[in-house]
C-alpha positions as CSV (number, residue, x, y, z in Angstrom):
1,M,-217.1,-25.1,-33.3
2,D,-214.7,-27.7,-31.8
3,F,-217.5,-30.1,-31.0
4,L,-218.5,-30.2,-34.7
5,E,-215.0,-30.9,-36.1
6,P,-215.1,-34.7,-35.6
7,T,-218.4,-34.7,-37.6
8,L,-216.9,-32.7,-40.4
9,T,-213.8,-35.0,-40.7
10,L,-215.9,-38.2,-40.4
11,D,-216.3,-38.6,-44.1
12,E,-212.5,-38.2,-44.7
13,T,-211.8,-40.7,-41.8
14,H,-214.1,-43.3,-43.3
15,Y,-212.6,-42.7,-46.8
16,Q,-209.0,-43.2,-45.5
17,E,-210.0,-46.4,-43.5
18,G,-211.8,-47.8,-46.6
19,Y,-208.8,-47.0,-48.8
20,A,-206.4,-48.7,-46.4
21,N,-208.5,-51.8,-46.1
22,G,-209.1,-52.0,-49.9
23,Y,-205.4,-51.6,-50.5
24,E,-204.4,-54.4,-48.2
25,D,-207.1,-56.7,-49.7
26,G,-205.9,-55.8,-53.1
27,L,-202.3,-56.8,-52.3
28,V,-203.4,-60.2,-51.0
29,S,-205.7,-61.0,-53.9
30,G,-203.3,-59.5,-56.5
31,K,-200.6,-61.9,-55.3
32,D,-202.9,-64.8,-55.5
33,E,-204.2,-63.9,-58.9
34,G,-200.7,-63.3,-60.1
35,R,-199.5,-66.7,-58.8
36,Q,-202.4,-68.4,-60.6
37,V,-201.8,-66.7,-63.9
38,G,-198.1,-67.4,-63.6
39,L,-198.7,-71.1,-63.0
40,K,-201.1,-71.3,-65.9
41,N,-198.8,-69.5,-68.3
42,G,-195.7,-71.4,-67.1
43,F,-197.5,-74.7,-67.6
44,Q,-198.7,-73.8,-71.1
45,A,-195.2,-72.8,-72.1
46,G,-193.7,-76.0,-70.7
47,E,-196.3,-78.1,-72.4
48,E,-195.7,-76.4,-75.8
49,L,-191.9,-76.7,-75.4
50,G,-192.3,-80.4,-74.5
51,F,-194.3,-80.9,-77.7
52,Y,-191.5,-79.4,-79.8
53,Q,-188.9,-81.4,-77.9
54,G,-190.9,-84.6,-78.4
55,C,-191.1,-84.0,-82.2
56,L,-187.3,-83.3,-82.3
57,D,-186.7,-86.5,-80.4
58,V,-188.7,-88.5,-82.9
59,W,-187.0,-86.8,-85.9
60,M,-183.5,-87.4,-84.3
61,S,-184.4,-91.0,-83.8
62,V,-185.3,-91.3,-87.5
63,I,-182.0,-89.7,-88.4
64,R,-180.1,-92.2,-86.3
65,L,-181.8,-95.0,-88.1
66,D,-181.5,-93.5,-91.6
67,Q,-179.0,-90.6,-92.2
68,D,-180.7,-89.8,-95.5
69,A,-184.3,-89.6,-94.1
70,F,-184.3,-85.8,-94.3
71,S,-182.5,-83.4,-96.6
72,A,-179.5,-81.5,-95.3
73,R,-181.5,-78.3,-95.2
74,V,-184.3,-79.9,-93.0
75,R,-181.6,-81.4,-90.7
76,K,-180.1,-77.9,-90.3
77,Y,-183.5,-76.5,-89.5
78,M,-184.0,-79.3,-86.9
79,E,-180.6,-78.5,-85.3
80,Q,-181.6,-74.8,-85.2
81,L,-185.0,-75.7,-83.5
82,A,-183.2,-77.9,-81.0
83,A,-180.9,-75.0,-80.1
84,L,-183.8,-72.7,-79.7
85,V,-185.8,-75.1,-77.5
86,S,-182.7,-75.9,-75.3
87,N,-181.9,-72.1,-74.9
88,Y,-185.4,-71.2,-73.8
89,P,-185.0,-69.7,-70.3
90,L,-187.3,-71.9,-68.3
91,S,-185.8,-70.8,-65.0
92,D,-186.1,-67.0,-65.8
93,P,-189.8,-66.2,-66.3
94,E,-189.2,-62.5,-66.3
95,D,-186.9,-62.6,-69.3
96,E,-188.2,-60.0,-71.7
97,Q,-187.3,-62.2,-74.7
98,L,-189.7,-65.0,-73.9
99,Q,-192.4,-64.1,-76.3
100,S,-190.1,-63.5,-79.2
101,M,-188.2,-66.7,-78.5
102,M,-191.5,-68.7,-78.5
103,R,-192.5,-67.0,-81.8
104,E,-189.1,-68.0,-83.2
105,I,-189.5,-71.6,-82.1
106,R,-193.0,-71.7,-83.6
107,L,-191.8,-70.3,-86.9
108,K,-188.9,-72.7,-87.1
109,F,-191.2,-75.6,-86.4
110,S,-193.6,-74.4,-89.1
111,V,-190.7,-74.2,-91.6
112,I,-189.7,-77.8,-90.7
113,T,-193.2,-79.2,-91.0
114,G,-193.8,-77.3,-94.2
115,S,-190.5,-78.7,-95.7
116,L,-191.6,-82.2,-94.7
117,G,-195.1,-81.6,-96.1
118,A,-196.5,-82.6,-92.7
119,K,-199.6,-81.0,-91.2
120,L,-198.4,-81.1,-87.6
121,G,-198.8,-78.4,-85.0
122,Y,-199.2,-77.8,-81.3
123,E,-202.9,-77.8,-80.5
124,G,-202.8,-77.1,-76.8
125,R,-202.5,-73.3,-77.4
126,P,-206.0,-71.9,-78.0
127,T,-206.6,-70.0,-81.1
128,S,-207.8,-66.5,-80.8
129,S,-211.5,-67.4,-81.2
130,E,-211.2,-70.1,-78.5
131,Q,-209.4,-67.6,-76.3
132,D,-212.2,-65.1,-76.8
133,I,-214.8,-67.6,-75.7
134,E,-212.7,-68.6,-72.7
135,D,-212.3,-65.0,-71.6
136,M,-216.1,-64.5,-71.6
């Protein structure tokens, strides 16, 4: 019976070797995929924050030229948006608050543009239907 034992364990040996090889390949490809997703998401967040900061810069320039260009309420909203944008943790991508902070920034921006009667919005972020098409 001893001469048949290697034949009986052959299947298990191949399974263990395949599992080990697959695991190693998965670690390498997982890191690469994770890096690519992180770069893409980081770029998109930076681009969106840059858009909001650019709008703030323009609005603050208008205020420097004409103190009464915007109501006190809108100026207060702009100051709040500026604080939100400047406090966004760019150097801490693992911060659990990132999504809620970005939602808060988007909401504050919408309040400002609504108060100004402007139809202005960041268009670099795909809508759900565009994202669905992209995912296919």
